[in-house]
C-alpha positions, 0 to 999 in steps of 0.5 A, a space after each residue: 702638524 706644522 706650526 703656522 706663524 702668522 704676521 701682519 703690520 710692523 714686526 720688530 726685533 723678533 727672533 724666529 727659530 725653526 721648531 719642526 715644520 714651520 710655515 710662515 704666513 704674512 699679511 699683505 704689506 707686513 714689514 719685518 725690521 731687525 728680525 732674525 730667522 734661524 734655520 727655517 725651511 721656507 719651502 712654500 712657506 712665505 706668502 703674502 696675503 693669498 686672498 688679497 692683491 699682493 702688496 708685498 712683504 718688506 724685510 729690513 735689516 733682517 738676518 736669514 741664518 742657515 735657512 733653506 729656501 726653495 721656490 718662495 712665494 713672496 710676491 713684490 717682496 723688498 729686501 733692504 740691507 739684509 744678511 743671508 748667512 749660510 743656508 741655501 736659496 734655490 729655484 727662485 725666479 724673482 720677477 717682482 722683488 727688490 734687493 737693495 744693499 744686501 749681503 749674500 753669504 750663502 748658496 744661491 742655486 737657480 736664482 734669477 734676479 729680474 730688473 723688470 717683471 717679464 711676466 707682464 706685457 712690456 708696457 706694463 712691466 714694473 721696474 725692480 730696484 736691484 742695487 748695492 748687493 754684495 755676492 762676494 762670499 756667496 756660492 752661485 750656481 746656475 744663477 742669472 741676472 735679466 731684464 735690465 739689472 745693472 751688474 756694475 752696481 753689484 759686487 761679485 765673487 772674485 774667483 774662477 767660478 763667476 764671469 761678468 762682462 760689462 758689454 753684452 754686445 761685445 760678448 755676443 760678437 766675440 763669442 760668435 767668433 770663438 764659435 766659428 773657430 771650434 767645431 762640434 759641441 763646443 761650437 754649438 754651446 758657444 753659439 748658444 751662449 751668444 744667442 742667449 745674451 742677444 735675447 737678453 739684450 733685446 730685453 734690456 740686459 746690457 751686461 753678461 753674468 755667467 757662472 760655472 754650473 756645467 761640470 761636464 767636460 764640454 761645459 768646462 771646455 766652454 767655460 775655459 774658452 770664455 774665461 780666457 777671452 773675457 776675464 777681467 773685461 
């Protein structure tokens, strides 16, 4: 049987180590401060008071060491000055999470950071604060930043795997021009990137983040064209 760890209130300076299958259940508004989570498998494990309105869980100055996380159920969670050291966080559509001054030194796969909760009607969307995060030593695969995340207030890897463009409208027009100069699948893929960026502009995302997640020959060719056009801009 899985071990179930239940937390509520303020939890300070705890070391929580995986022993077999460990599930973590948190009451609404649980606040972890200075805690270390080691080797945990957060697959459907972190939850915030399922029978209560989500009040959110806060992780402040915490370390996630070699944790593997898939589709975490956190709900209005706040990560403040945390360190993600090793492990993998994947398939996380962070619609309502706040990230402030965290350091990511892990693999992020299919993680989408949202500046606003796009699951709500436009006039009711809450703003998520996403500032000061350092992704420089992370391995980012098929990630995205949407709905008004200011990319200039984050630090990204300085390598050929990640591309950040400061002006989304310029990205759209110049990528459309690139698409007009090639043919076939390359043209269609470039037009798709332009159309996707245009949709994101309409939702408030004024900068463009891309990573090299498609290893196919056409995907690499498109990536090469975009890097040549936009690297360093």
